[in-house]
LOKEDO-919975 format. One record per atom (N, C-alpha, C, O): residue number from 1; residue in three letters; atom name; x, y, z. Coordinates in Angstrom, 1 decimal. Atoms other than C-alpha are relative to their C-alpha. Example, Ala and Ser with C-alpha at 12.3 -4.5 7.8 and 13.67 -1.06 7.14 Angstrom:
# LOKEDO-919975
[atom 1,ALA,N,[0.9,-1.2,0.0]]
[atom 1,ALA,CA,[12.3,-4.5,7.8]]
[atom 1,ALA,C,[0.9,1.2,0.0]]
[atom 1,ALA,O,[1.9,1.2,0.7]]
[atom 2,SER,N,[-0.9,-1.1,0.0]]
[atom 2,SER,CA,[13.7,-1.1,7.1]]
[atom 2,SER,C,[-0.8,1.1,0.8]]
[atom 2,SER,O,[-0.3,2.2,0.9]]
# end
This chain:
# LOKEDO-919975
[atom 1,MET,N,[-1.6,0.3,0.7]]
[atom 1,MET,CA,[99.2,94.5,115.3]]
[atom 1,MET,C,[-0.3,0.6,-1.6]]
[atom 1,MET,O,[-1.1,0.5,-2.5]]
[atom 2,VAL,N,[-0.6,-0.7,1.5]]
[atom 2,VAL,CA,[100.3,96.3,112.4]]
[atom 2,VAL,C,[0.9,-0.7,-1.1]]
[atom 2,VAL,O,[2.1,-0.8,-0.8]]
[atom 3,SER,N,[-1.0,0.4,0.9]]
[atom 3,SER,CA,[101.7,94.7,109.0]]
[atom 3,SER,C,[1.1,0.3,-0.4]]
[atom 3,SER,O,[0.7,1.3,-1.0]]
[atom 4,LEU,N,[-1.2,-0.6,0.2]]
[atom 4,LEU,CA,[105.5,95.7,108.0]]
[atom 4,LEU,C,[-0.6,1.3,-1.3]]
[atom 4,LEU,O,[-0.4,2.5,-1.4]]
[atom 5,GLU,N,[0.3,-0.6,1.6]]
[atom 5,GLU,CA,[103.9,96.6,104.2]]
[atom 5,GLU,C,[-1.1,1.2,0.9]]
[atom 5,GLU,O,[-1.1,2.3,0.4]]
[atom 6,GLN,N,[0.8,-1.6,-0.5]]
[atom 6,GLN,CA,[101.2,99.1,106.5]]
[atom 6,GLN,C,[0.9,1.0,0.4]]
[atom 6,GLN,O,[0.6,2.2,0.2]]
[atom 7,VAL,N,[-0.8,-0.9,-1.0]]
[atom 7,VAL,CA,[103.9,100.5,108.4]]
[atom 7,VAL,C,[0.7,0.7,-1.3]]
[atom 7,VAL,O,[0.5,1.9,-1.2]]
[atom 8,LYS,N,[-0.8,-0.2,1.1]]
[atom 8,LYS,CA,[106.0,101.2,105.0]]
[atom 8,LYS,C,[-0.7,0.8,-0.5]]
[atom 8,LYS,O,[-0.1,1.9,-0.8]]
[atom 9,GLN,N,[0.6,-0.6,1.0]]
[atom 9,GLN,CA,[102.8,102.5,103.2]]
[atom 9,GLN,C,[-0.7,1.3,1.1]]
[atom 9,GLN,O,[-1.5,2.1,0.7]]
[atom 10,THR,N,[0.6,-1.1,-0.3]]
[atom 10,THR,CA,[101.8,104.9,105.9]]
[atom 10,THR,C,[0.9,0.9,0.6]]
[atom 10,THR,O,[0.5,1.9,1.2]]
[atom 11,ILE,N,[-1.5,-0.8,-0.1]]
[atom 11,ILE,CA,[105.5,106.3,106.4]]
[atom 11,ILE,C,[-0.4,0.6,-1.2]]
[atom 11,ILE,O,[-0.5,1.8,-1.3]]
[atom 12,LYS,N,[-0.5,-1.0,1.4]]
[atom 12,LYS,CA,[105.2,107.1,102.5]]
[atom 12,LYS,C,[-1.2,0.8,-0.6]]
[atom 12,LYS,O,[-1.2,1.6,-1.6]]
[atom 13,ALA,N,[0.9,-1.4,0.5]]
[atom 13,ALA,CA,[101.8,108.8,102.7]]
[atom 13,ALA,C,[0.0,1.2,0.7]]
[atom 13,ALA,O,[-0.9,2.0,0.7]]
[atom 14,GLN,N,[-0.4,-0.9,-0.6]]
[atom 14,GLN,CA,[103.5,111.0,104.9]]
[atom 14,GLN,C,[0.9,0.8,-0.6]]
[atom 14,GLN,O,[0.8,2.0,-0.8]]
[atom 15,ILE,N,[-1.8,-0.2,0.7]]
[atom 15,ILE,CA,[107.1,111.1,103.2]]
[atom 15,ILE,C,[-0.5,-0.6,-1.5]]
[atom 15,ILE,O,[-0.4,-1.8,-1.5]]
[atom 16,PRO,N,[0.4,0.7,1.2]]
[atom 16,PRO,CA,[105.8,110.4,99.5]]
[atom 16,PRO,C,[1.3,-0.4,-0.6]]
[atom 16,PRO,O,[1.2,-1.5,-1.2]]
[atom 17,ASP,N,[-1.0,0.3,0.7]]
[atom 17,ASP,CA,[109.4,110.2,98.3]]
[atom 17,ASP,C,[0.7,-1.1,0.6]]
[atom 17,ASP,O,[1.5,-1.7,-0.1]]
[atom 18,ALA,N,[-0.5,0.6,-0.8]]
[atom 18,ALA,CA,[110.4,108.3,101.3]]
[atom 18,ALA,C,[0.8,-1.3,-0.7]]
[atom 18,ALA,O,[0.1,-1.8,-1.6]]
[atom 19,GLN,N,[-0.1,1.8,-0.2]]
[atom 19,GLN,CA,[112.5,104.4,100.9]]
[atom 19,GLN,C,[-0.2,0.3,1.3]]
[atom 19,GLN,O,[0.0,1.2,2.0]]
[atom 20,VAL,N,[0.4,0.6,-1.0]]
[atom 20,VAL,CA,[111.2,102.6,103.5]]
[atom 20,VAL,C,[0.1,-1.1,0.4]]
[atom 20,VAL,O,[-1.1,-1.6,0.2]]
[atom 21,LEU,N,[-0.6,1.2,-0.2]]
[atom 21,LEU,CA,[112.9,99.3,104.7]]
[atom 21,LEU,C,[-0.6,-0.2,1.5]]
[atom 21,LEU,O,[-0.3,0.7,2.2]]
[atom 22,VAL,N,[0.6,0.2,-1.1]]
[atom 22,VAL,CA,[111.0,98.0,107.8]]
[atom 22,VAL,C,[0.1,-1.4,0.8]]
[atom 22,VAL,O,[-0.3,-2.4,0.2]]
[atom 23,LYS,N,[-0.3,1.2,-0.8]]
[atom 23,LYS,CA,[111.8,95.2,110.5]]
[atom 23,LYS,C,[-0.6,-0.6,0.9]]
[atom 23,LYS,O,[-0.9,0.2,1.8]]
[atom 24,ASP,N,[0.7,0.6,-1.4]]
[atom 24,ASP,CA,[110.2,93.0,113.1]]
[atom 24,ASP,C,[1.0,-0.5,0.5]]
[atom 24,ASP,O,[1.6,-1.6,0.2]]
[atom 25,LEU,N,[-1.3,0.5,-1.1]]
[atom 25,LEU,CA,[112.8,92.9,115.7]]
[atom 25,LEU,C,[0.0,-1.3,0.7]]
[atom 25,LEU,O,[1.0,-2.0,0.8]]
[atom 26,THR,N,[0.7,1.3,-0.6]]
[atom 26,THR,CA,[110.8,90.0,117.7]]
[atom 26,THR,C,[-0.4,-0.7,-0.6]]
[atom 26,THR,O,[-0.3,-1.9,-0.2]]
[atom 27,GLY,N,[1.2,1.6,-0.1]]
[atom 27,GLY,CA,[108.6,88.0,115.8]]
[atom 27,GLY,C,[-1.2,0.4,0.3]]
[atom 27,GLY,O,[-2.2,0.2,-0.4]]
[atom 28,GLY,N,[1.8,-0.5,-0.1]]
[atom 28,GLY,CA,[105.7,89.6,117.5]]
[atom 28,GLY,C,[-0.6,1.2,-1.0]]
[atom 28,GLY,O,[-1.9,1.3,-1.0]]
[atom 29,GLY,N,[1.0,-1.2,0.7]]
[atom 29,GLY,CA,[104.7,92.6,115.2]]
[atom 29,GLY,C,[-0.1,1.3,0.4]]
[atom 29,GLY,O,[-0.2,2.2,-0.4]]
[atom 30,ASP,N,[-0.1,-1.1,-0.2]]
[atom 30,ASP,CA,[104.8,95.2,117.4]]
[atom 30,ASP,C,[1.6,0.9,0.7]]
[atom 30,ASP,O,[1.7,1.9,1.4]]
[atom 31,HIS,N,[-1.4,-0.7,0.0]]
[atom 31,HIS,CA,[108.7,96.1,117.8]]
[atom 31,HIS,C,[0.5,0.0,-0.8]]
[atom 31,HIS,O,[0.9,-1.1,-1.0]]
[atom 32,LEU,N,[-0.6,-0.3,1.4]]
[atom 32,LEU,CA,[110.0,97.3,114.8]]
[atom 32,LEU,C,[0.9,1.2,0.0]]
[atom 32,LEU,O,[0.9,2.3,0.7]]
[atom 33,GLU,N,[-0.9,-1.3,0.2]]
[atom 33,GLU,CA,[112.8,99.2,113.4]]
[atom 33,GLU,C,[-0.5,-0.1,-1.2]]
[atom 33,GLU,O,[-1.0,-1.0,-1.8]]
[atom 34,ALA,N,[0.1,-1.1,1.4]]
[atom 34,ALA,CA,[112.5,101.7,110.3]]
[atom 34,ALA,C,[0.9,0.6,-0.1]]
[atom 34,ALA,O,[1.4,1.4,0.7]]
[atom 35,ILE,N,[-1.0,-0.7,0.5]]
[atom 35,ILE,CA,[115.1,102.7,108.1]]
[atom 35,ILE,C,[-1.0,1.2,-1.2]]
[atom 35,ILE,O,[-1.7,1.0,-2.2]]
[atom 36,VAL,N,[0.7,-0.9,1.0]]
[atom 36,VAL,CA,[113.8,105.7,106.3]]
[atom 36,VAL,C,[0.6,1.0,-0.7]]
[atom 36,VAL,O,[0.7,1.9,0.2]]
[atom 37,VAL,N,[-0.8,-0.5,1.5]]
[atom 37,VAL,CA,[115.7,107.6,103.1]]
[atom 37,VAL,C,[-1.2,1.2,-0.4]]
[atom 37,VAL,O,[-2.3,1.0,-0.7]]
[atom 38,SER,N,[1.0,-0.7,0.5]]
[atom 38,SER,CA,[114.0,110.8,102.4]]
[atom 38,SER,C,[0.8,1.2,0.0]]
[atom 38,SER,O,[1.6,1.3,0.9]]
[atom 39,ARG,N,[-0.4,-1.5,0.7]]
[atom 39,ARG,CA,[115.0,114.7,100.4]]
[atom 39,ARG,C,[-0.7,1.0,1.1]]
[atom 39,ARG,O,[-0.4,2.1,1.2]]
[atom 40,GLN,N,[0.6,-0.9,-0.8]]
[atom 40,GLN,CA,[112.7,115.9,103.2]]
[atom 40,GLN,C,[0.8,0.3,1.2]]
[atom 40,GLN,O,[0.5,1.2,2.0]]
[atom 41,PHE,N,[-0.8,-0.2,-1.1]]
[atom 41,PHE,CA,[115.4,115.4,105.6]]
[atom 41,PHE,C,[0.9,1.1,-0.1]]
[atom 41,PHE,O,[1.1,1.9,0.8]]
[atom 42,GLU,N,[-0.8,-1.2,0.2]]
[atom 42,GLU,CA,[117.6,117.8,104.2]]
[atom 42,GLU,C,[-0.5,0.9,0.4]]
[atom 42,GLU,O,[-1.7,1.3,0.3]]
[atom 43,GLY,N,[0.2,-1.1,-0.6]]
[atom 43,GLY,CA,[118.5,120.5,106.3]]
[atom 43,GLY,C,[-0.6,0.8,1.6]]
[atom 43,GLY,O,[-0.6,1.9,2.2]]
[atom 44,ILE,N,[0.9,-0.1,-1.0]]
[atom 44,ILE,CA,[116.6,119.7,109.3]]
[atom 44,ILE,C,[0.9,-1.0,0.9]]
[atom 44,ILE,O,[1.8,-1.7,0.4]]
[atom 45,THR,N,[-0.9,0.6,-1.3]]
[atom 45,THR,CA,[118.0,118.0,112.9]]
[atom 45,THR,C,[-0.4,-1.2,-0.5]]
[atom 45,THR,O,[-0.9,-1.4,-1.6]]
[atom 46,ARG,N,[0.0,1.5,0.3]]
[atom 46,ARG,CA,[118.0,114.3,113.1]]
[atom 46,ARG,C,[-1.8,-0.2,1.1]]
[atom 46,ARG,O,[-2.6,-1.0,0.9]]
[atom 47,VAL,N,[1.2,0.0,-0.7]]
[atom 47,VAL,CA,[114.9,115.2,116.0]]
[atom 47,VAL,C,[-1.5,0.2,-1.0]]
[atom 47,VAL,O,[-2.6,-0.3,-1.1]]
[atom 48,LYS,N,[1.7,-0.6,1.4]]
[atom 48,LYS,CA,[112.5,116.9,113.2]]
[atom 48,LYS,C,[-0.1,-1.4,-0.2]]
[atom 48,LYS,O,[-0.9,-2.1,0.3]]
[atom 49,GLN,N,[0.5,1.6,0.9]]
[atom 49,GLN,CA,[113.2,113.6,111.1]]
[atom 49,GLN,C,[-0.5,-0.7,0.5]]
[atom 49,GLN,O,[-1.5,-1.2,-0.1]]
[atom 50,HIS,N,[0.6,1.0,-0.9]]
[atom 50,HIS,CA,[112.4,111.5,113.8]]
[atom 50,HIS,C,[-1.5,0.1,0.2]]
[atom 50,HIS,O,[-2.3,-0.8,0.2]]
[atom 51,GLN,N,[1.1,-0.5,-0.2]]
[atom 51,GLN,CA,[109.4,113.7,114.4]]
[atom 51,GLN,C,[-0.9,-0.6,-1.1]]
[atom 51,GLN,O,[-1.8,-1.4,-1.0]]
[atom 52,LEU,N,[0.6,0.0,1.3]]
[atom 52,LEU,CA,[108.2,113.6,111.0]]
[atom 52,LEU,C,[-0.4,-1.5,-0.1]]
[atom 52,LEU,O,[-1.6,-1.7,-0.4]]
[atom 53,VAL,N,[0.4,1.1,0.7]]
[atom 53,VAL,CA,[108.1,109.9,110.6]]
[atom 53,VAL,C,[-0.8,-0.8,1.5]]
[atom 53,VAL,O,[-1.5,-1.8,1.3]]
[atom 54,TYR,N,[1.0,0.4,-1.1]]
[atom 54,TYR,CA,[106.5,109.1,114.2]]
[atom 54,TYR,C,[-1.4,0.9,-0.2]]
[atom 54,TYR,O,[-2.5,0.5,0.2]]
[atom 55,GLY,N,[1.1,-0.8,0.3]]
[atom 55,GLY,CA,[104.1,112.0,113.1]]
[atom 55,GLY,C,[-0.9,-1.0,-0.6]]
[atom 55,GLY,O,[-1.9,-1.4,-0.1]]
[atom 56,ALA,N,[0.5,0.9,0.8]]
[atom 56,ALA,CA,[103.3,109.6,110.5]]
[atom 56,ALA,C,[-1.0,-1.4,0.4]]
[atom 56,ALA,O,[-2.1,-1.8,-0.1]]
[atom 57,LEU,N,[0.5,1.1,-0.7]]
[atom 57,LEU,CA,[102.5,106.6,112.6]]
[atom 57,LEU,C,[-0.5,0.1,1.4]]
[atom 57,LEU,O,[-0.6,-0.8,2.2]]
[atom 58,ASN,N,[1.0,-0.3,-1.1]]
[atom 58,ASN,CA,[100.5,108.5,115.3]]
[atom 58,ASN,C,[-1.1,-0.9,0.4]]
[atom 58,ASN,O,[-1.1,-1.2,1.5]]
[atom 59,ALA,N,[0.8,0.8,-0.6]]
[atom 59,ALA,CA,[97.7,106.4,115.6]]
[atom 59,ALA,C,[0.7,-1.4,0.3]]
[atom 59,ALA,O,[0.6,-1.9,1.3]]
[atom 60,GLU,N,[-0.1,1.0,-0.4]]
[atom 60,GLU,CA,[99.4,103.4,115.3]]
[atom 60,GLU,C,[1.0,-0.8,1.4]]
[atom 60,GLU,O,[1.0,-1.9,1.9]]
[atom 61,LEU,N,[-1.1,-0.4,-1.3]]
[atom 61,LEU,CA,[102.1,104.3,118.3]]
[atom 61,LEU,C,[-1.2,0.3,1.4]]
[atom 61,LEU,O,[-0.9,-0.1,2.5]]
[atom 62,LYS,N,[1.0,-0.2,-1.3]]
[atom 62,LYS,CA,[98.8,105.4,120.6]]
[atom 62,LYS,C,[-0.9,-0.8,0.2]]
[atom 62,LYS,O,[-1.6,-0.9,1.2]]
[atom 63,SER,N,[0.8,1.2,-0.5]]
[atom 63,SER,CA,[97.1,102.4,120.0]]
[atom 63,SER,C,[0.5,-1.1,0.2]]
[atom 63,SER,O,[-0.1,-2.2,0.2]]
[atom 64,GLU,N,[-1.2,1.2,-0.5]]
[atom 64,GLU,CA,[100.1,100.2,120.8]]
[atom 64,GLU,C,[-0.3,-1.0,-0.9]]
[atom 64,GLU,O,[-0.5,-2.1,-0.5]]
[atom 65,ALA,N,[0.2,1.2,0.5]]
[atom 65,ALA,CA,[99.4,98.4,117.8]]
[atom 65,ALA,C,[2.0,0.0,-0.4]]
[atom 65,ALA,O,[2.5,-1.1,-0.6]]
[atom 66,ILE,N,[-1.2,-0.3,-0.2]]
[atom 66,ILE,CA,[103.3,99.6,117.4]]
[atom 66,ILE,C,[0.6,0.5,1.5]]
[atom 66,ILE,O,[0.8,1.7,1.9]]
[atom 67,HIS,N,[-0.6,-0.2,-0.9]]
[atom 67,HIS,CA,[104.9,99.0,120.9]]
[atom 67,HIS,C,[1.3,0.8,0.3]]
[atom 67,HIS,O,[1.5,1.5,1.2]]
[atom 68,ALA,N,[-1.6,-0.6,0.2]]
[atom 68,ALA,CA,[108.5,100.2,120.0]]
[atom 68,ALA,C,[0.1,0.0,-1.4]]
[atom 68,ALA,O,[-0.3,-0.7,-2.3]]
[atom 69,LEU,N,[-0.5,-0.1,1.5]]
[atom 69,LEU,CA,[109.9,101.6,117.1]]
[atom 69,LEU,C,[1.5,0.9,0.2]]
[atom 69,LEU,O,[1.8,2.0,0.8]]
[atom 70,ALA,N,[-1.2,-0.4,0.2]]
[atom 70,ALA,CA,[113.5,101.8,116.3]]
[atom 70,ALA,C,[0.3,0.8,-0.9]]
[atom 70,ALA,O,[-0.7,0.5,-1.6]]
[atom 71,LEU,N,[0.2,-1.2,1.2]]
[atom 71,LEU,CA,[114.1,104.6,113.6]]
[atom 71,LEU,C,[1.8,0.3,-0.2]]
[atom 71,LEU,O,[2.6,0.5,0.6]]
[atom 72,LYS,N,[-0.9,-0.5,0.6]]
[atom 72,LYS,CA,[116.9,105.3,111.5]]
[atom 72,LYS,C,[0.1,0.9,-1.3]]
[atom 72,LYS,O,[0.0,0.3,-2.4]]
[atom 73,THR,N,[0.6,-1.1,0.9]]
[atom 73,THR,CA,[116.5,108.5,109.3]]
[atom 73,THR,C,[1.6,-0.1,-0.8]]
[atom 73,THR,O,[2.6,-0.5,-0.4]]
[atom 74,PHE,N,[-1.2,-0.4,1.1]]
[atom 74,PHE,CA,[118.9,109.4,106.2]]
[atom 74,PHE,C,[-0.2,1.0,-0.9]]
[atom 74,PHE,O,[-1.3,0.8,-1.4]]
[atom 75,THR,N,[0.2,-0.1,1.1]]
[atom 75,THR,CA,[119.0,111.7,103.6]]
[atom 75,THR,C,[0.6,-0.2,-0.9]]
[atom 75,THR,O,[1.8,-0.1,-0.6]]
[atom 76,PRO,N,[-0.5,1.1,0.7]]
[atom 76,PRO,CA,[119.8,110.2,100.8]]
[atom 76,PRO,C,[2.0,0.2,-0.4]]
[atom 76,PRO,O,[2.7,-0.7,-0.8]]
[atom 77,GLU,N,[-1.2,-0.3,0.4]]
[atom 77,GLU,CA,[123.3,111.7,100.3]]
[atom 77,GLU,C,[0.8,-0.8,1.4]]
[atom 77,GLU,O,[1.8,-1.6,1.2]]
[atom 78,ALA,N,[-0.4,0.7,-1.9]]
[atom 78,ALA,CA,[124.1,110.4,104.6]]
[atom 78,ALA,C,[-0.2,-1.4,-0.7]]
[atom 78,ALA,O,[0.9,-2.1,-0.6]]
[atom 79,TRP,N,[-0.1,1.4,0.2]]
[atom 79,TRP,CA,[122.6,106.9,102.9]]
[atom 79,TRP,C,[0.9,-0.6,-0.9]]
[atom 79,TRP,O,[1.3,-1.8,-0.9]]
[atom 80,SER,N,[-0.6,0.4,1.3]]
[atom 80,SER,CA,[124.5,106.7,99.8]]
[atom 80,SER,C,[1.5,-0.4,1.0]]
[atom 80,SER,O,[2.3,-1.1,0.4]]
[atom 81,THR,N,[-1.8,0.2,-0.6]]
[atom 81,THR,CA,[128.0,106.5,102.5]]
[atom 81,THR,C,[-0.4,-0.8,1.0]]
[atom 81,THR,O,[0.6,-1.2,1.7]]
[atom 82,VAL,N,[0.5,1.2,-0.9]]
[atom 82,VAL,CA,[126.0,104.1,104.7]]
[atom 82,VAL,C,[-0.1,-1.3,-0.6]]
[atom 82,VAL,O,[0.6,-2.3,-0.3]]
[atom 83,SER,N,[0.2,1.0,0.9]]
[atom 83,SER,CA,[124.7,101.9,102.1]]
[atom 83,SER,C,[1.0,-0.9,-0.6]]
[atom 83,SER,O,[0.9,-1.9,-1.4]]
[atom 84,LYS,N,[-1.5,0.3,1.3]]
[atom 84,LYS,CA,[127.9,101.1,100.6]]
[atom 84,LYS,C,[0.8,-1.1,0.5]]
[atom 84,LYS,O,[1.8,-1.5,-0.1]]
# end
């Protein structure tokens, strides 16, 4: 099992400007939801955005420390319209 803070820091290591919110969906620590906001997502598809985040968490996913990850990614502009 990996802590929510570890997940956040792992994502930020790969995407340094990211704002990251991680939630435990089941209380078991292995079914998570991450909301990631980054300028790196500008001009790339949602699939590519998700691939960047999944790439950052590759080791945790392969080891099944994270069994399931619900992912929402946003550019800062898109996040400003959603978060209001």
